[in-house]
C-alpha positions as a printed Julia matrix, in Angstrom:
581×3 Matrix{Float64}:
   8.71  -15.92  -15.67
  10.91  -14.12  -18.17
  10.87  -10.58  -19.45
   9.33  -11.81  -22.71
   6.24  -13.07  -20.88
   5.14   -9.52  -20.05
   5.94   -8.3   -23.56
   4.01  -11.18  -25.11
   0.95  -10.55  -22.95
   0.97   -6.78  -23.45
   1.16   -7.21  -27.21
  -1.68   -9.74  -27.2
  -4.27   -7.8   -25.21
  -5.98   -4.43  -25.6
  -6.02   -2.25  -22.5
  -9.44   -0.9   -23.45
 -10.87   -4.43  -23.31
  -9.1    -5.1   -20.01
 -10.27   -1.92  -18.26
 -13.81   -2.12  -19.65
 -14.17   -5.56  -18.09
 -13.88   -3.82  -14.7
 -15.68   -0.5   -15.29
 -17.64    1.25  -18.07
 -15.58    3.37  -20.46
 -16.84    6.18  -22.69
 -15.07    7.22  -25.9
 -13.95   10.85  -25.68
 -11.87   11.97  -28.67
  -8.89    9.67  -29.12
  -9.08    8.33  -25.55
 -11.59    6.59  -23.31
 -12.75    8.07  -20.02
 -14.42    6.91  -16.81
 -14.78    7.8   -13.18
 -11.62    6.63  -11.49
 -11.96    3.3    -9.63
  -9.11    4.24   -7.29
 -10.61    7.32   -5.64
 -14.01    8.94   -5.21
 -14.85   11.61   -7.79
 -17.88   13.16   -9.49
 -16.22   14.14  -12.77
 -14.45   11.52  -14.86
 -10.69   12.07  -14.82
  -9.59    8.51  -15.56
  -8.19    8.21  -19.11
  -7.28    5.16  -21.19
  -5.25    5.54  -24.36
  -5.81    2.75  -26.88
  -3.03    3.94  -29.17
  -0.48    4.03  -26.33
  -1.99    1.09  -24.35
  -1.71    2.94  -21.01
  -4.04    4.57  -18.47
  -3.78    7.71  -16.36
  -6.01    9.32  -13.72
  -5.48   13.06  -13.57
  -7.19   13.18  -10.19
  -5.26   10.7    -8.05
  -2.31   10.42  -10.52
  -2.36    6.62  -10.73
  -1.03    5.38  -14.06
   0.35    2.37  -15.89
  -0.23   -0.29  -18.52
  -2.76   -3.15  -18.51
  -0.72   -5.24  -16.08
  -0.41   -2.28  -13.73
  -4.16   -1.64  -13.89
  -5.06   -5.2   -12.91
  -2.45   -5.15  -10.12
  -3.84   -1.89   -8.74
  -7.52   -2.74   -9.18
  -7.36   -6.23   -7.7
  -4.44   -5.45   -5.37
  -2.53   -8.52   -6.48
   1.09   -9.25   -7.35
   2.69   -8.64  -10.73
   2.81  -12.34  -11.54
  -0.83  -12.88  -10.51
  -1.91  -10.0   -12.77
   0.24  -11.32  -15.59
  -1.31  -14.78  -15.23
  -4.83  -13.32  -15.35
  -4.11  -11.42  -18.55
  -2.24  -14.35  -20.08
  -5.26  -16.58  -19.49
  -7.5   -13.95  -21.07
  -5.2   -13.82  -24.1
  -4.87  -17.6   -24.33
  -1.15  -17.51  -23.57
   0.58  -20.13  -21.44
   3.29  -18.85  -19.09
   5.93  -21.48  -18.58
   7.39  -22.35  -15.18
  10.45  -24.39  -14.45
   9.98  -27.93  -13.13
  11.02  -27.18   -9.54
   8.68  -24.19   -9.32
   5.82  -26.18  -10.84
   6.3   -28.98   -8.29
   6.29  -26.5    -5.4
   3.21  -24.72   -6.72
   1.38  -28.02   -7.17
   1.77  -28.8    -3.46
   0.75  -25.28   -2.45
  -2.23  -25.5    -4.8
  -3.28  -28.73   -3.08
  -3.2   -27.01    0.32
  -5.34  -24.21   -1.12
  -7.77  -26.86   -2.33
  -7.91  -28.42    1.13
  -8.76  -25.04    2.67
 -11.44  -24.4     0.07
 -13.0   -27.79    0.82
 -12.68  -27.2     4.57
 -14.47  -23.88    4.23
 -17.3   -25.47    2.25
 -17.55  -28.17    4.92
 -17.77  -25.68    7.79
 -20.37  -23.53    5.99
 -22.47  -26.6     5.26
 -22.21  -27.71    8.88
 -23.52  -24.35   10.11
 -26.61  -24.74    7.95
 -27.24  -28.41    8.71
 -25.85  -29.06   12.2
 -24.99  -25.68   13.69
 -27.98  -25.05   15.94
 -25.83  -23.91   18.87
 -23.59  -21.83   16.61
 -26.6   -20.13   15.03
 -28.01  -19.43   18.47
 -24.71  -17.82   19.38
 -24.84  -15.62   16.25
 -28.41  -14.66   17.08
 -27.4   -13.79   20.63
 -24.58  -11.59   19.27
 -27.04  -10.05   16.75
 -24.99  -11.01   13.7
 -27.41  -10.95   10.72
 -27.66  -14.06    8.57
 -26.63  -12.16    5.45
 -23.39  -11.05    7.12
 -22.65  -14.61    8.23
 -23.25  -15.81    4.67
 -21.19  -13.06    3.03
 -18.14  -13.84    5.16
 -18.68  -17.63    4.97
 -18.98  -18.19    8.7
 -19.18  -21.89    9.51
 -19.29  -24.52   12.21
 -16.76  -27.25   13.06
 -18.49  -30.43   14.17
 -17.92  -31.78   17.66
 -15.94  -34.61   16.11
 -12.29  -35.72   15.95
 -12.6   -36.88   12.35
 -15.38  -34.84   10.74
 -13.13  -32.76    8.45
 -10.67  -35.59    7.92
 -13.43  -37.91    6.67
 -14.89  -35.18    4.45
 -11.52  -34.6     2.77
 -11.08  -38.34    2.23
 -14.49  -38.47    0.53
 -13.27  -35.69   -1.77
 -10.18  -37.72   -2.76
  -7.65  -35.73   -0.72
  -4.67  -37.91    0.14
  -3.77  -38.17    3.82
  -0.17  -37.39    2.82
  -0.98  -33.69    2.59
  -2.72  -33.46    5.99
   0.42  -32.7     8.05
   1.13  -29.64    5.85
  -2.31  -28.06    6.18
  -2.28  -27.1     9.86
  -5.86  -28.35   10.16
  -4.96  -31.48   12.07
  -3.0   -32.58   15.11
  -0.93  -35.72   15.55
  -0.94  -37.21   19.05
   2.03  -39.07   20.51
   0.21  -42.27   19.65
  -2.48  -42.72   17.03
  -3.61  -40.95   13.88
  -4.3   -37.36   12.9
  -7.42  -35.71   14.32
  -9.29  -32.47   13.57
  -7.85  -29.3    15.12
 -11.18  -27.44   15.07
 -14.04  -29.09   16.97
 -17.38  -27.62   18.1
 -16.48  -24.04   17.25
 -17.83  -21.1    15.25
 -15.48  -20.83   12.27
 -14.16  -17.61   10.7
 -12.3   -18.15    7.4
  -9.34  -15.84    6.78
  -8.76  -14.84    3.17
  -5.63  -13.61    1.45
  -5.98  -10.55   -0.76
  -6.32  -12.78   -3.82
  -9.51  -14.21   -2.33
  -8.26  -17.62   -1.25
  -8.98  -19.07    2.18
  -5.61  -19.5     3.93
  -6.49  -19.96    7.61
  -9.3   -20.22   10.16
 -10.17  -18.86   13.55
 -12.44  -21.0    15.69
 -14.39  -19.34   18.53
 -15.66  -21.05   21.65
 -19.45  -21.23   21.91
 -19.87  -21.46   25.68
 -18.18  -20.48   28.94
 -16.71  -23.94   29.51
 -14.91  -23.84   26.16
 -13.71  -20.3    26.84
 -12.01  -21.47   30.03
  -9.74  -23.63   27.89
  -9.3   -21.53   24.73
 -11.54  -18.67   23.64
 -10.06  -18.99   20.15
  -8.21  -21.75   18.32
  -6.28  -20.39   15.33
  -4.56  -21.9    12.32
  -0.79  -22.3    12.7
   1.82  -21.21   10.16
   1.67  -23.17    6.91
   3.01  -22.86    3.35
   0.09  -20.55    2.54
  -0.32  -18.66    5.82
   1.98  -16.78    8.15
   0.36  -15.29   11.22
   0.8   -11.54   11.27
   0.84  -11.17    7.48
  -2.9   -11.21    6.78
  -5.78   -9.0     7.9
  -9.3   -10.23    8.47
 -11.81   -8.78    6.01
  -9.28   -7.04    3.75
 -10.26   -9.16    0.76
 -13.77   -7.64    0.98
 -12.94   -4.07    1.98
  -9.76   -3.15    0.09
 -11.52   -1.23   -2.68
 -13.55    0.84   -0.23
 -10.37    1.5     1.78
  -8.66    2.82   -1.34
 -11.62    4.94   -2.37
 -12.31    6.44    1.06
  -8.64    7.04    1.71
  -8.46    5.61    5.22
  -9.06    2.41    7.17
 -10.57    1.49   10.52
  -8.43   -1.14   12.26
 -10.23   -3.2    14.9
  -8.96   -6.18   16.88
 -11.49   -8.99   16.56
 -13.65  -10.8    14.03
 -16.96   -9.71   15.57
 -15.86   -6.08   15.8
 -15.1    -6.16   12.08
 -18.42   -7.82   11.2
 -20.32   -5.18   13.16
 -18.43   -2.36   11.44
 -19.17   -3.87    8.03
 -22.84   -4.42    8.87
 -23.16   -0.75    9.86
 -21.7     0.36    6.5
 -18.2     1.14    7.75
 -16.9    -0.99    4.93
 -13.39    0.46    4.96
 -12.38   -1.7     7.92
 -10.14   -4.64    8.82
  -9.31   -6.63   11.94
  -5.82   -7.53   13.09
  -6.87  -11.07   14.04
  -6.69  -10.35   17.74
  -2.92   -9.85   17.8
  -0.64   -6.84   17.96
  -0.38   -5.16   14.56
   2.78   -6.18   12.71
   5.06   -4.44   10.21
   3.91   -6.89    7.54
   0.27   -5.97    8.15
   1.08   -2.27    7.97
   2.91   -2.8     4.67
  -0.08   -4.74    3.36
  -2.5    -1.98    4.36
  -0.27    0.75    2.93
  -0.96   -0.64   -0.55
  -4.42    0.85   -0.14
  -3.99    3.81    2.21
  -1.53    5.4     4.64
  -4.29    6.81    6.82
  -5.18    4.52    9.74
  -7.75    4.89   12.52
  -7.1     2.42   15.32
 -10.31    1.29   16.95
  -9.31   -0.75   19.96
 -11.18   -1.54   23.15
 -11.61    1.41   25.51
  -9.97   -0.26   28.51
  -6.4     0.22   29.72
  -5.09   -2.7    27.69
  -6.79   -1.33   24.56
  -5.3     2.14   25.1
  -1.79    0.74   25.43
  -2.25   -1.55   22.43
  -3.48    1.37   20.31
  -0.44    3.48   21.24
   1.94    0.63   20.33
   0.2     0.07   17.0
   0.11    3.79   16.15
   3.8     4.12   17.05
   4.73    1.33   14.65
   2.56    2.81   11.9
   4.05    6.31   12.14
   7.56    4.88   12.21
   6.78    3.21    8.88
   5.64    6.46    7.27
   1.88    6.18    7.81
  -0.56    8.66    9.32
  -2.2     6.89   12.27
  -4.97    8.2    14.52
  -6.6     6.6    17.54
 -10.33    6.5    18.17
 -11.29    5.72   21.74
 -14.74    4.39   22.57
 -16.38    5.45   25.87
 -17.16    3.35   28.92
 -14.71    0.6    28.01
 -16.88   -0.46   25.06
 -15.64   -2.24   21.96
 -16.82   -1.46   18.38
 -19.35   -4.3    18.47
 -21.14   -3.19   21.64
 -20.92    0.51   20.81
 -22.53    0.13   17.38
 -25.26   -2.07   18.85
 -26.2     0.63   21.35
 -25.55    3.83   19.41
 -26.42    5.4    16.07
 -23.97    5.36   13.19
 -23.75    9.15   13.44
 -22.47    8.83   17.01
 -19.74    6.54   15.79
 -18.87    8.91   12.94
 -18.53   11.84   15.34
 -16.02    9.86   17.39
 -14.17    8.92   14.19
 -14.02   12.55   13.1
 -12.47   13.44   16.46
  -9.79   10.75   16.4
  -6.45   11.92   17.8
  -2.95   11.52   16.48
  -0.59    9.6    18.72
   0.92   12.69   20.39
  -2.44   14.18   21.35
  -3.73   10.76   22.42
  -0.73   10.12   24.66
  -1.09   13.59   26.19
  -4.75   12.87   26.97
  -3.96    9.51   28.62
  -0.71   10.21   30.45
  -2.11    8.82   33.71
  -2.74    5.39   32.21
   0.62    5.52   30.41
   2.61    6.14   33.6
   2.51    9.9    33.97
   3.87   12.85   31.99
   7.54   11.91   32.22
   6.97    8.33   31.09
   4.6     9.38   28.31
   7.06   11.94   26.91
   9.89    9.42   27.05
   7.71    6.99   25.14
   7.31    9.56   22.35
  11.03   10.36   22.41
  11.76    6.68   21.95
   9.43    6.53   18.94
  10.95    9.44   17.01
  14.36    8.04   15.96
  12.64    5.13   14.22
  10.39    7.31   12.05
  11.75    6.53    8.6
  10.5     9.65    6.8
  12.62   12.62    7.91
   9.82   15.14    7.24
   7.34   13.12    9.3
   9.98   12.92   12.02
  10.35   16.71   12.02
   6.6    17.24   12.23
   6.35   14.65   14.99
   8.99   16.4    17.11
   7.31   19.77   16.58
   3.99   18.28   17.66
   5.52   16.79   20.84
   7.16   20.14   21.6
   3.93   22.14   21.19
   1.69   19.62   22.94
   3.85   19.16   26.05
   5.34   22.68   26.08
   8.92   21.43   25.81
  11.49   23.22   23.66
  12.53   21.43   20.48
  16.14   21.98   21.52
  15.67   19.94   24.68
  13.76   17.27   22.81
  16.48   16.95   20.17
  19.11   16.78   22.87
  17.24   13.87   24.45
  16.74   12.14   21.12
  20.44   12.55   20.32
  20.03   12.51   16.56
  22.24   14.79   14.49
  20.25   15.13   11.28
  17.09   16.86   12.51
  18.39   20.38   11.95
  16.98   22.04    8.86
  20.52   23.07    7.94
  21.34   19.4     7.39
  18.64   18.88    4.8
  20.48   18.32    1.53
  20.19   20.61   -1.43
  18.45   17.89   -3.41
  15.77   17.57   -0.75
  15.11   21.32   -0.89
  14.69   21.39   -4.66
  11.05   21.82   -5.57
   9.28   19.53   -7.98
   8.53   22.01  -10.77
  11.18   21.66  -13.46
   9.03   22.01  -16.54
  12.03   22.34  -18.86
  13.1    18.82  -17.94
   9.59   17.45  -18.46
   9.21   19.14  -21.83
  12.54   17.79  -23.01
  11.64   14.24  -22.0
   8.24   14.58  -23.66
   9.93   15.61  -26.88
  12.4    12.7   -26.73
   9.54   10.23  -26.27
   7.72   11.68  -29.27
  10.84   11.98  -31.44
  13.39    9.31  -30.35
  15.75   10.37  -33.16
  16.74   13.36  -31.0
  18.05   11.14  -28.2
  21.65   10.95  -29.43
  21.83   14.71  -29.98
  20.53   15.48  -26.48
  22.66   12.8   -24.81
  25.77   14.29  -26.4
  24.98   17.73  -24.99
  23.41   16.96  -21.62
  25.02   14.83  -18.93
  22.57   13.01  -16.66
  23.45   15.37  -13.79
  21.97   18.3   -15.69
  18.56   17.0   -14.6
  17.81   18.23  -11.08
  14.53   16.46  -10.35
  15.5    12.95   -9.25
  12.6    11.1   -10.9
  13.01   12.96  -14.19
  16.76   12.34  -14.02
  16.17    8.6   -13.7
  13.72    8.62  -16.61
  16.25   10.52  -18.74
  18.98    8.03  -17.85
  16.6     5.18  -18.6
  15.64    6.59  -22.02
  19.15    7.36  -23.27
  20.52    4.0   -22.1
  17.73    1.69  -23.22
  19.18   -0.95  -25.54
  16.13   -1.65  -27.68
  14.98    1.71  -29.04
  11.85    0.05  -30.47
  10.4     0.13  -26.97
  10.22    3.92  -27.25
   7.48    3.49  -29.84
   5.42    1.29  -27.51
   4.5     3.12  -24.28
   3.06    0.0   -22.58
   6.25   -2.02  -23.12
   8.46    0.93  -22.23
   6.59    1.33  -18.97
   7.13   -2.36  -18.19
  10.89   -1.89  -18.68
  10.81    1.11  -16.37
   8.83   -0.81  -13.75
  11.53   -3.48  -13.72
  14.13   -0.86  -12.88
  12.17    0.62   -9.96
  12.15   -0.45   -6.36
   9.07   -2.34   -5.17
   5.98   -0.18   -4.53
   7.73    2.91   -5.93
   5.62    4.12   -8.85
   6.66    7.79   -9.03
   8.73    7.29  -12.18
   5.99    5.26  -13.87
   3.39    7.91  -13.02
   5.65   10.65  -14.36
   6.39    8.73  -17.56
   2.67    8.15  -18.17
   1.96   11.85  -17.69
   4.57   12.64  -20.33
   2.87   10.3   -22.79
  -0.59   11.75  -22.1
   0.57   15.36  -22.35
  -0.19   16.47  -25.93
   0.67   20.13  -25.43
   2.73   22.02  -28.0
   6.35   20.86  -28.07
   9.18   23.39  -27.74
  12.25   23.71  -29.93
  14.81   21.01  -29.04
  17.8    23.41  -28.88
  15.89   25.85  -26.7
  14.91   23.07  -24.29
  18.53   21.93  -23.99
  19.54   25.49  -23.15
  16.73   25.8   -20.58
  17.78   22.6   -18.8
  21.4    23.8   -18.71
  20.31   27.21  -17.47
  18.21   25.77  -14.65
  21.1    23.55  -13.59
  23.53   26.49  -13.53
  21.04   28.61  -11.58
  20.69   25.93   -8.92
  24.48   25.57   -8.64
  24.86   29.35   -8.36
  22.23   29.49   -5.62
  24.12   26.81   -3.7
  27.4    28.73   -4.07
  25.83   32.02   -2.95
  24.43   30.36    0.19
  27.83   28.91    1.07
  29.6    32.23    0.48
  27.0    34.03    2.62
  27.69   31.49    5.39
  31.38   32.41    5.41
  32.85   29.92    2.93
  34.95   32.35    0.89
  37.33   29.89   -0.78
  38.88   30.91   -4.11
  37.4    27.82   -5.74
  33.87   28.98   -4.88
  34.42   32.46   -6.37
  35.98   31.06   -9.54
  33.05   28.68   -9.95
  30.6    31.54   -9.37
  32.31   33.67  -12.04
  32.08   30.8   -14.55
  28.42   30.12  -13.78
  27.41   33.76  -14.12
  29.04   33.98  -17.57
  27.32   30.74  -18.7
  23.96   31.94  -17.37
  24.36   35.27  -19.13
  25.25   33.54  -22.4
  22.33   31.11  -22.23
  19.86   33.78  -21.16
  20.42   35.77  -24.35
  18.91   32.92  -26.35
  16.04   32.09  -23.94
  13.05   34.29  -23.31
  12.92   33.9   -19.51
  14.46   35.5   -16.43
  17.24   33.97  -14.41
  16.67   33.47  -10.71
  19.89   33.6    -8.74
  22.33   36.15  -10.24
């Protein structure tokens, strides 16, 4: 893929056509509007601009071009979204020979899994009497089994192998699929035999693995579950069961229930808790948390109510909070799991428990006995805190531990032995609020009248912008090589996306807001003065704080004298009050 591929596709399609293929749009003035597909709302705040070829929701703030919309709506990668739109536009995206060869083999494995899934589903209908009896015993409705493509693996060493051969699949690919075993002597044989089959989907909807459950006690003595191994299309710990079906509801509802097993998930879904996933019976991984955080940062862990479940929930919640998420733990009574609880209780009972879920600190405090007593529980929380990536979350976490266990923050910080928790160490940039309208107005004007860019760039260094995102946008605009992009918001946004770190859309959202903002534009010279004035005010505030703290160096006083004169001079030409003189 080259940069020109995205440009070519964006020029060939109309964002109105793209968005309207997913949801109904209504023409309102120069734009189109709809209820946002990314969050629940009663009043339409989702806007699509045909002239600018971009979208913006003024409720949840999501924004972007047509590629960004498809990525966000379908929760797929950039290249997958680009391919979808290229196909729609009749454009072929070229791949190099090596990449094409690799993809061909991966595509063949995907085909094998699709065929295997069809085979297992067919077996359940035709030969799965025992498997259907098991589903009936577990009270799994037929429609749920059909929706999630539950199947049955024949009690045969060559059932799947023969089926693939009949569908012209070469035996050469079998070793790469993970669906077969090779004995010390002899030929490949089926991995899954006489088991209830659960297909595992990737977020793009393709079957990438299977879990096979034992159907009787004798089988369970050997292996309760047989699971697909790692392959070219599946890495254990990177997928979540059910996510392909629930991701939109997770995004809309703003949180996710995380259970452990397949049957727990199916029961949750059947009872209309459709914002759920299962962690495939293993400890939650960083990769799974990253995958879920595409849709929400609010997790409710719903593990078994026994001692093992309590400890597993604490470990999972600890990892989630360390990665910047907001985890809570929901404990079911009487050592029940989600499946058994929902079979024996009303949905409202479940919802009450969900509403009373506890954060990790409160949960640990409530279960200190199981977790080894107060001392051990507190040490567990102390060990968690240094790994919390977000410094604000870390501060709030420490405060919560202090208040919950009645321990002074000073003693906690001493135990944690981290130097940067003090509020005095928060940098000036981190304390700056996100409300620099002068900077926004100036950028809005530059986007509308690109001819002013040289004039502004000559007068304003990049450092004059205080807000970090607006500063980056300003730097991006004045340094962009092809100024024609400034007249095409969709292409300009694509260039900006390329310059951002993965999953960081703050600059894109801000840029889209600037394009959608049609308010009256200020005078260019006045805006330049306002940006300079705000910068000088912030510098003066910083100097005053240092002088008040005892830093009385001559350099500081000289700088303060200069800033006050500049602020006074600029203020004469701007109708606004200064803040820090």
